[in-house]
Structure formats: C-alpha cells, structure tokens
C-alpha positions as CSV (number, residue, x, y, z in Angstrom):
1,M,-0.2,-0.1,-0.1
2,K,1.4,3.6,-0.8
3,V,0.0,6.7,0.6
4,V,1.5,10.0,-0.5
5,Y,2.1,12.8,2.1
6,P,3.0,16.2,2.0
7,Y,6.8,17.6,1.8
8,P,7.3,18.4,5.5
9,P,8.3,22.0,5.6
10,P,11.9,24.1,5.0
11,V,11.5,24.3,9.3
12,L,12.3,20.8,10.0
13,S,15.4,20.7,8.3
14,P,18.5,19.7,10.6
15,N,20.0,23.2,8.5
16,A,17.5,25.4,9.4
17,R,17.7,28.1,12.3
18,A,14.6,28.5,13.4
19,H,13.1,29.7,16.6
20,W,12.0,26.7,18.8
21,S,8.4,27.1,18.8
22,K,8.5,27.2,15.2
23,I,9.9,24.0,14.6
24,A,7.6,22.8,17.6
25,S,4.4,23.6,15.4
26,A,5.4,22.4,12.1
27,K,6.1,19.5,14.1
28,K,2.9,18.6,15.3
29,A,1.0,19.7,12.3
30,V,3.6,17.3,10.4
31,R,2.7,14.3,12.6
32,K,-0.7,14.9,12.9
33,D,-1.4,15.1,8.9
34,A,0.9,11.9,8.2
35,Q,-1.4,10.5,11.5
36,Y,-5.0,11.3,9.6
37,L,-3.8,10.6,5.8
38,T,-2.3,6.7,7.5
39,V,-5.8,6.4,9.1
40,V,-7.8,7.9,6.0
41,N,-5.7,5.4,3.6
42,K,-6.3,2.5,5.7
43,V,-2.8,1.2,6.6
44,K,-3.5,-1.9,8.0
45,V,-0.1,-4.0,9.5
46,D,0.8,-6.8,11.4
47,E,2.3,-5.3,14.4
48,T,4.5,-8.3,15.3
49,K,6.4,-8.4,12.0
50,P,8.7,-5.6,10.9
51,L,7.5,-2.9,8.5
52,T,9.6,-1.7,5.8
53,L,9.1,1.7,4.8
54,H,9.5,2.8,1.2
55,I,10.2,6.5,1.4
56,V,10.1,7.9,-1.7
57,F,11.6,11.9,-1.7
58,R,9.7,14.1,-4.1
59,P,10.9,17.6,-3.7
60,S,9.0,20.6,-5.2
61,T,12.4,21.2,-7.8
62,A,15.0,20.2,-9.0
63,A,17.1,21.5,-6.6
64,R,20.0,18.8,-5.2
65,Y,19.4,18.3,-1.7
66,D,21.2,15.5,0.9
67,I,19.2,12.5,1.5
68,D,20.0,12.5,4.8
69,N,18.4,15.8,5.9
70,A,15.3,15.6,3.4
71,L,14.9,12.0,6.1
72,A,16.0,13.6,9.2
73,R,13.3,16.3,8.1
74,C,10.7,13.6,7.9
75,K,11.2,12.4,11.5
76,A,7.4,13.9,12.8
77,L,5.8,12.8,9.9
78,I,7.8,9.1,10.5
79,D,6.2,9.3,14.1
80,G,2.7,10.3,12.8
81,I,2.8,6.8,10.8
82,A,3.6,5.1,13.7
83,D,0.9,6.5,15.9
84,A,-1.7,5.5,13.0
85,I,-1.1,2.2,13.1
86,N,0.1,1.8,16.9
87,M,3.7,0.7,16.1
88,D,7.1,1.2,17.9
89,D,8.9,3.0,15.3
90,S,12.1,1.1,15.9
91,K,10.4,-1.9,14.7
92,F,10.5,0.3,11.1
93,K,13.3,-0.4,8.5
94,F,14.3,2.0,5.6
95,Q,14.4,1.8,1.8
96,I,15.0,5.5,0.6
97,E,15.4,6.9,-2.9
98,R,15.2,10.1,-4.6
99,G,12.4,10.9,-7.1
100,D,11.4,13.1,-9.7
101,P,10.3,16.5,-8.3
102,F,6.6,17.3,-7.7
103,K,4.4,20.2,-7.5
104,G,4.1,21.1,-3.5
105,G,6.5,18.2,-2.9
106,A,6.0,15.0,-1.4
107,V,6.7,11.8,-0.2
108,E,5.6,8.9,-1.3
109,V,5.8,6.0,1.2
110,T,4.9,2.5,0.9
111,F,4.2,0.3,3.2
112,K,5.8,-3.6,2.9
113,Q,5.7,-6.5,5.2
114,D,7.2,-9.9,4.7
C-alpha cells in the first residue's frame, strides 16, 4: 500500500535555524497530518512483524538536496505514521530514494511487510 504525504516544511530541516516555537508547531502539524492520512488511507499492518517503509522524496524543485537531511526532516511524519498504526517506529526498516520533482513536493511511502 502506498500513501502520498505532503513534503515537510523547510523549518524541519536540520540546517534550518528557526525559533524553537516555529519548529515545534511545524512538527506537531506534520505529525498530525501524517497520522490522519495514514488512517484515512486505511493502512493496516501486523504489529508483530517488522515493517519496511519505502520512502521516495519528491521535492518541489530539481535543486540538489542531501538525502539524510530529507529523512531527518521527516521524523515527525514517521512518528505520525507510527501513531496511526499503533507500532513502535523502532521496528521500522527503511528503503530511501530520490524521486522526480513534484509540484508542491511529496513524500511517497509504500508499506511492506514480509
């Protein structure tokens, strides 16, 4: 199953130098949105098995970016997914790749279980 999430805002980048309250507000919004989208898309998993998240980052421009910063920017998004499926994110495995630019930016997450 694949779910498309909005690309997290720049304030969540590890390189951002924003005020803590702006960062906290953005984290809360991203986590809440990710939880909502995961529930609405009816993602169901077996909590006893490891879960692989295949993440494709699709930023809004073709500008170069560090893949590790993109993943760090998605921490609240991953936490929201974990909240929605009631699974500790320490059980997640990750497959990460760069995708083509997408208007407005997107993070495509495909859920895989063995």
